[in-house]
C-alpha positions as CSV (number, residue, x, y, z in Angstrom):
1,M,-19.7,-11.7,-1.3
2,N,-17.2,-13.9,-0.5
3,T,-17.2,-17.6,-0.6
4,L,-14.0,-18.7,-0.1
5,V,-10.7,-17.6,1.8
6,I,-7.3,-19.6,1.7
7,H,-4.7,-18.6,4.2
8,R,-2.1,-20.9,3.5
9,L,-0.4,-22.0,-0.1
10,E,-0.2,-25.8,0.8
11,D,-4.2,-25.9,1.3
12,V,-4.4,-25.2,-2.4
13,E,-4.2,-28.2,-3.7
14,S,-6.5,-30.1,-1.4
15,T,-9.0,-27.2,-1.6
16,R,-12.7,-28.2,-2.6
17,W,-13.7,-25.0,-4.9
18,P,-17.1,-23.6,-4.7
19,R,-19.9,-23.8,-7.0
20,R,-21.4,-20.5,-8.3
21,V,-24.1,-19.2,-6.2
22,D,-25.7,-16.6,-8.4
23,A,-25.1,-17.3,-12.4
24,G,-25.6,-13.8,-12.7
25,R,-23.1,-12.4,-10.6
26,P,-19.4,-12.8,-11.7
27,R,-16.8,-14.6,-9.9
28,V,-13.5,-13.1,-8.9
29,L,-10.4,-14.7,-7.9
30,F,-8.1,-12.4,-5.8
31,L,-4.9,-13.4,-5.4
32,S,-3.0,-11.5,-3.0
33,S,0.6,-11.0,-1.5
34,Q,0.9,-10.7,2.0
35,V,4.0,-8.9,2.2
36,L,4.1,-5.3,4.1
37,G,1.4,-3.2,2.9
38,M,-0.1,-5.6,0.8
39,R,-1.2,-7.6,3.4
40,T,-3.4,-4.7,4.2
41,F,-4.7,-3.9,0.8
42,A,-5.8,-7.8,0.8
43,E,-7.8,-7.2,4.2
44,Q,-9.1,-4.2,2.3
45,L,-10.1,-6.2,-0.8
46,Q,-11.7,-9.1,1.5
47,S,-13.7,-6.6,3.6
48,A,-14.8,-5.0,0.2
49,A,-16.0,-7.7,-1.4
50,A,-18.0,-9.1,1.9
51,G,-19.9,-6.3,1.8
52,S,-20.4,-6.1,-2.2
53,D,-23.8,-7.4,-4.0
54,L,-21.7,-6.8,-7.2
55,I,-19.6,-9.8,-7.2
56,E,-18.8,-13.6,-5.8
57,A,-14.9,-13.6,-4.5
58,V,-12.4,-16.2,-3.7
59,H,-9.3,-15.2,-2.0
60,V,-5.9,-16.8,-1.5
61,H,-3.2,-15.1,0.5
62,L,0.2,-15.3,-1.0
63,H,2.4,-15.7,2.0
64,V,6.5,-16.0,1.1
65,P,7.7,-19.4,1.5
66,R,10.8,-19.5,3.6
67,Y,13.0,-20.9,0.9
68,V,11.7,-17.9,-1.5
69,K,13.1,-15.6,1.2
70,A,16.2,-17.3,1.4
71,L,17.1,-17.7,-2.3
72,G,15.9,-14.2,-2.8
73,A,17.6,-12.5,0.3
74,W,19.0,-9.1,0.1
75,I,22.9,-8.7,-0.3
76,P,24.0,-5.6,1.5
77,P,25.1,-3.2,0.8
78,T,24.0,-2.9,-2.9
79,K,20.9,-1.3,-3.8
80,G,19.2,-4.3,-5.3
81,G,22.5,-5.8,-7.0
82,F,23.1,-9.4,-7.5
83,W,19.6,-9.7,-8.9
84,H,17.5,-9.5,-6.1
85,A,14.2,-8.5,-7.4
86,W,15.1,-10.5,-10.6
87,R,15.6,-14.0,-8.4
88,H,12.1,-12.9,-6.9
89,W,10.3,-12.7,-10.0
90,L,11.8,-16.1,-11.2
91,L,11.4,-17.6,-7.6
92,W,7.8,-16.3,-7.9
93,K,6.8,-17.4,-11.5
94,R,8.0,-20.9,-11.0
95,L,5.9,-21.2,-7.5
96,M,2.8,-19.7,-9.0
97,S,3.4,-22.0,-12.0
98,G,2.9,-24.8,-10.0
99,L,0.1,-23.3,-7.5
100,L,-2.3,-22.4,-10.6
101,R,-2.1,-25.9,-12.0
102,H,-4.6,-26.5,-8.8
103,V,-6.7,-23.4,-9.4
104,P,-9.8,-23.5,-11.9
105,L,-8.6,-20.6,-13.2
106,E,-11.6,-20.9,-16.1
107,E,-14.7,-20.6,-13.8
108,F,-13.8,-17.2,-12.6
109,D,-14.9,-14.1,-14.7
110,A,-12.1,-11.9,-13.6
111,I,-8.4,-13.0,-11.7
112,H,-6.8,-9.9,-9.9
113,V,-3.5,-10.7,-8.7
114,T,-1.2,-8.3,-6.0
115,N,1.4,-7.8,-7.2
116,Q,3.4,-8.1,-10.6
117,Y,5.7,-10.9,-9.1
118,N,3.0,-13.0,-8.3
119,A,1.7,-12.3,-11.7
120,A,4.6,-13.2,-13.7
121,A,3.5,-17.0,-14.6
122,F,0.4,-15.5,-16.0
123,V,2.4,-14.3,-18.9
124,D,2.6,-18.1,-20.1
125,L,-1.2,-18.9,-19.7
126,P,-3.8,-19.3,-22.1
127,S,-4.9,-16.3,-23.8
128,R,-8.5,-17.0,-22.4
129,V,-7.2,-17.0,-18.9
130,R,-4.7,-13.7,-19.5
131,A,-7.9,-11.9,-20.8
132,R,-9.3,-12.0,-17.4
133,T,-6.7,-11.4,-15.5
134,I,-5.5,-7.9,-13.6
135,A,-2.1,-7.0,-12.1
136,C,-2.1,-4.8,-9.1
137,V,1.1,-3.0,-8.3
138,D,2.3,-0.1,-5.9
139,A,5.1,0.8,-8.2
140,T,7.1,-0.6,-11.6
141,S,10.7,-1.5,-11.4
142,A,11.3,1.6,-14.0
143,L,10.1,3.6,-11.2
144,E,12.2,2.1,-8.6
145,H,15.4,2.5,-10.6
146,R,14.3,6.2,-11.8
147,E,13.4,7.8,-8.5
148,F,14.9,5.2,-5.6
149,G,18.0,4.5,-7.5
150,Y,17.8,0.8,-7.7
151,S,20.4,-1.1,-9.9
152,I,19.8,-1.0,-13.4
153,V,21.7,-4.1,-13.6
154,D,19.1,-5.6,-11.2
155,R,16.1,-3.9,-12.5
156,A,16.8,-4.0,-16.5
157,P,15.3,-7.9,-17.1
158,L,12.2,-6.7,-14.7
159,I,11.5,-3.9,-16.5
160,A,11.4,-5.8,-19.8
161,A,9.3,-8.8,-17.9
162,E,7.0,-6.2,-16.8
163,R,6.3,-4.5,-19.9
164,R,5.7,-8.2,-21.6
165,L,3.5,-9.4,-18.8
166,M,1.1,-6.1,-19.0
167,Q,1.1,-6.1,-22.2
168,R,-0.7,-9.7,-22.0
169,I,-3.1,-9.5,-19.8
170,A,-6.3,-7.6,-19.1
171,G,-5.0,-4.9,-17.3
172,A,-3.5,-3.3,-14.5
173,S,-4.4,-1.2,-11.7
174,A,-1.8,0.9,-9.1
175,W,-1.9,2.2,-5.5
176,S,-1.5,5.5,-6.9
177,E,-1.6,8.0,-9.9
178,W,2.3,8.0,-9.8
179,A,2.2,4.5,-10.4
180,R,-0.4,4.3,-12.9
181,R,1.4,6.8,-15.1
182,S,4.2,4.5,-15.2
183,L,2.3,1.7,-16.2
184,V,1.2,3.9,-19.3
185,A,4.6,5.3,-19.9
186,D,7.1,2.5,-19.0
187,C,5.1,-0.6,-19.4
188,G,3.1,0.2,-22.3
189,V,-0.4,-0.4,-21.1
190,E,-3.1,1.7,-22.9
191,P,-4.6,4.5,-20.5
192,A,-8.2,3.1,-20.8
193,R,-6.6,-0.3,-19.2
194,A,-4.8,1.2,-16.4
195,L,-6.8,1.8,-13.1
196,V,-5.8,3.3,-9.8
197,S,-6.8,0.8,-7.1
198,R,-8.9,3.0,-4.7
199,L,-10.6,1.0,-1.6
200,G,-11.2,3.6,0.6
201,I,-10.8,4.5,4.2
202,P,-13.3,4.6,6.8
203,V,-13.9,7.8,8.9
204,Q,-14.5,8.1,12.5
205,P,-14.9,12.1,12.7
206,R,-14.6,13.4,16.2
207,P,-15.6,17.2,16.6
208,V,-13.1,17.9,19.1
209,R,-9.4,16.9,19.0
210,P,-8.2,15.0,22.4
211,A,-6.7,17.3,25.0
212,P,-2.6,17.5,24.8
213,G,-0.6,15.5,26.3
214,G,1.2,15.6,29.5
215,A,2.1,19.2,30.6
216,G,0.0,20.4,28.0
217,K,2.7,19.0,25.4
218,V,1.5,18.3,21.6
219,R,1.6,14.7,20.6
220,I,3.6,13.8,17.6
221,A,3.3,10.1,16.0
222,F,5.9,8.3,13.9
223,V,4.4,5.1,12.3
224,G,6.6,2.4,10.2
225,N,8.5,-0.5,10.5
226,H,11.6,0.5,8.5
227,W,13.3,2.9,11.3
228,T,16.0,4.5,9.2
229,R,14.4,4.4,5.8
230,K,10.8,5.7,6.7
231,G,13.3,8.5,8.7
232,G,12.6,7.6,12.3
233,D,16.1,8.3,13.2
234,R,15.7,11.7,11.7
235,L,12.8,12.4,13.5
236,L,14.0,11.2,16.7
237,R,16.9,13.7,16.3
238,W,15.1,16.6,15.7
239,H,12.6,16.4,18.5
240,Q,15.5,15.7,20.9
241,A,17.3,18.5,19.7
242,R,14.1,21.2,19.6
243,W,10.8,19.9,20.7
244,A,11.2,17.6,23.9
245,D,10.3,20.3,26.0
246,R,6.6,21.0,24.2
247,A,5.9,18.1,22.4
248,E,5.4,14.2,23.2
249,L,6.8,11.8,20.5
250,H,5.0,8.5,20.0
251,L,7.0,6.0,18.2
252,F,4.8,2.9,16.7
253,G,6.4,0.0,14.5
254,A,8.3,-3.5,14.7
255,A,11.8,-1.7,14.1
256,V,11.6,1.2,16.6
257,P,14.5,0.7,18.7
258,E,14.9,1.2,22.3
259,M,14.9,4.7,23.3
260,G,17.4,4.5,26.4
261,H,17.2,8.2,28.0
262,A,15.4,10.4,25.2
263,R,13.4,12.8,26.5
264,S,9.6,12.9,26.3
265,V,9.5,9.6,23.8
266,T,6.9,6.9,24.1
267,R,8.3,3.4,22.2
268,H,5.0,1.7,21.3
269,G,6.7,-0.7,19.4
270,A,4.7,-3.1,17.4
271,V,0.7,-2.9,17.9
272,P,-2.3,-4.6,16.4
273,R,-3.4,-2.2,13.5
274,A,-7.2,-2.2,14.7
275,M,-5.4,-0.7,18.0
276,L,-3.4,2.1,16.1
277,V,-6.3,3.0,13.7
278,N,-9.2,3.0,16.0
279,E,-7.7,3.8,19.5
280,L,-3.9,5.1,19.3
281,L,-3.9,7.7,16.1
282,P,-7.0,9.3,17.2
283,T,-5.4,10.8,20.3
284,M,-2.1,12.2,18.3
285,D,-2.0,15.9,17.1
286,L,0.0,15.1,14.1
287,L,2.0,12.6,12.6
288,V,5.4,13.3,10.6
289,H,7.0,10.8,8.1
290,P,10.0,12.1,6.8
291,T,10.5,8.7,4.7
292,L,13.1,8.7,2.0
293,E,11.8,5.5,-0.2
294,D,8.1,4.8,0.0
295,T,5.5,4.0,-2.9
296,F,2.1,4.7,-0.9
297,V,1.8,5.4,3.0
298,L,-1.6,3.9,4.2
299,A,-0.9,5.2,7.6
300,L,-0.8,8.8,6.6
301,L,-4.3,8.1,5.2
302,E,-5.2,6.4,8.5
303,A,-4.1,9.3,10.6
304,Q,-5.9,11.6,8.1
305,A,-9.1,9.8,8.6
306,A,-8.8,10.2,12.5
307,G,-8.5,14.2,12.0
308,V,-4.7,14.1,12.0
309,P,-2.5,16.4,9.8
310,V,0.4,15.0,8.4
311,V,3.8,15.9,7.6
312,A,5.4,13.8,4.8
313,S,8.1,13.5,1.9
314,R,7.0,14.6,-1.2
315,I,7.3,11.9,-3.0
316,A,5.7,8.9,-5.5
317,G,2.0,8.2,-4.5
318,I,2.3,10.4,-0.8
319,A,2.8,13.2,-3.2
320,T,0.0,12.4,-5.8
321,D,-3.0,10.7,-3.8
322,V,-2.0,10.9,0.0
323,V,-1.8,14.4,1.3
324,E,-3.0,17.3,-0.1
325,H,-0.1,20.1,0.4
326,G,-1.5,22.9,2.8
327,R,-4.8,21.5,3.4
328,T,-4.5,17.9,5.0
329,G,-0.8,18.5,5.9
330,F,2.6,19.8,4.4
331,L,5.0,18.1,1.9
332,C,8.4,18.3,2.0
333,E,11.9,17.5,0.0
334,R,12.8,13.9,1.4
335,D,16.3,15.2,2.2
336,S,15.4,18.6,3.4
337,D,15.8,18.4,7.3
338,E,15.2,22.2,7.3
339,A,11.8,22.0,5.3
340,F,10.4,18.9,8.1
341,I,11.4,21.0,10.6
342,Q,9.7,24.1,9.8
343,A,6.5,22.4,8.9
344,T,6.4,20.6,12.0
345,E,7.1,23.6,13.8
346,R,4.1,25.5,11.9
347,L,1.8,22.9,13.5
348,L,3.3,22.5,16.8
349,G,3.0,26.2,17.3
350,D,-0.4,26.9,15.9
351,A,-3.4,25.3,17.6
352,T,-6.0,26.8,15.1
353,L,-4.0,25.9,12.1
354,R,-4.0,22.1,13.5
355,A,-7.7,21.9,14.2
356,D,-8.2,23.6,10.8
357,M,-6.2,20.8,8.8
358,S,-7.9,18.2,11.0
359,R,-11.6,19.3,10.0
360,C,-10.1,19.2,6.2
361,C,-8.4,15.8,6.6
362,I,-11.6,14.6,7.5
363,E,-13.7,16.3,4.9
364,R,-11.3,14.9,2.1
365,V,-11.1,11.3,3.4
366,R,-14.8,11.1,3.8
367,S,-15.3,12.8,-0.2
368,A,-12.5,10.9,-1.8
369,W,-12.1,7.8,-0.3
370,D,-15.4,6.6,0.8
371,P,-14.9,2.8,1.3
372,A,-18.4,1.8,-0.5
373,T,-18.1,4.0,-3.4
374,C,-14.5,3.4,-4.0
375,A,-15.1,-0.6,-3.5
376,D,-17.6,-0.5,-6.3
377,R,-16.0,1.9,-8.6
378,Y,-12.8,-0.3,-8.6
379,F,-14.8,-3.7,-8.8
380,R,-16.9,-2.4,-12.1
381,E,-13.4,-1.4,-13.2
382,I,-12.0,-4.9,-12.8
383,L,-15.2,-6.3,-14.5
384,R,-15.0,-3.7,-17.4
385,L,-11.4,-5.0,-18.0
386,T,-11.9,-8.6,-18.0
387,A,-15.5,-8.6,-19.9
388,P,-15.5,-11.3,-22.6
389,T,-15.0,-9.1,-25.7
390,R,-11.4,-8.2,-24.5
391,V,-8.7,-9.9,-26.6
392,V,-5.4,-10.2,-25.8
393,P,-2.3,-11.0,-27.7
């Protein structure tokens, strides 16, 4: 159950914190980033806790203040140069140090912080607080440098700071097995203290896929708020050159540009997430996501939960957790236009394959991502790691 949700940082100081409702039920404080996909993760945590009899939850939403955005601004054309991420770490550490003075941390049995930037201040807190703290990440700085090419000048101090933090708190969780392995290998977290934070995706199976679009055209979806990084420009180019006469392309996301005279393209732009998941994605026949850099793409899971097979880049958590190659879609090398074109054309040209994969998508999401089962398991793991017997240095 949820006993309090704080939506604004400025309200923390004046908040009257609720008393424990049930003496036998652990209290968990969720301090959750509201940046990009982490906002959706925070919504999932809040929803899961609301339906749980296992814990009493308090949620604080950590929106990025304007001064943090300004002082931590990206300086193009560098790839993380000028200490972009390190500036954010220091700014959040300072911000959270002040904020936490107004939070009764001692009253909580467990503290869950998303992500490591927001947890930076915990490294200096008393051991009795750190022993009840979990940091949740989508990636580590070591992975960002090694797999995405971010500057070691920027990431080196972060790698050291993350390692120190992870070794001084109760444990850590990651959105994917890809990131969990890095917590162990790069941050020195004991394997038993490193979790995968799988919360689940609801399935609304439809026994028959919707009819094809206009003139019998197959519907291709693209979802992303970063047009170039997520490969929207590549997909548009392929579609116009090869598939415009037999497939509609539907583009969802705040950064989708105007299409001008593009053929068979519908620019939906930014749409409410509930509308995207419940109304729009289920009408698609496949989703293509040729991203160059992503840690974990929830939209790919949401598409599969609606029975929509996907074609995506073989990177990060997409490859380890999200897409089962050959069963729920196809994974392609992120730089290979030819691989993406071939995989997409297989699905475009074979309605039976699309139908088979659609069924497999729903089966896999239902078995591996059941919301109630996943949330209960995750909350129990948090409580296990933060049990009173846990000792931290």
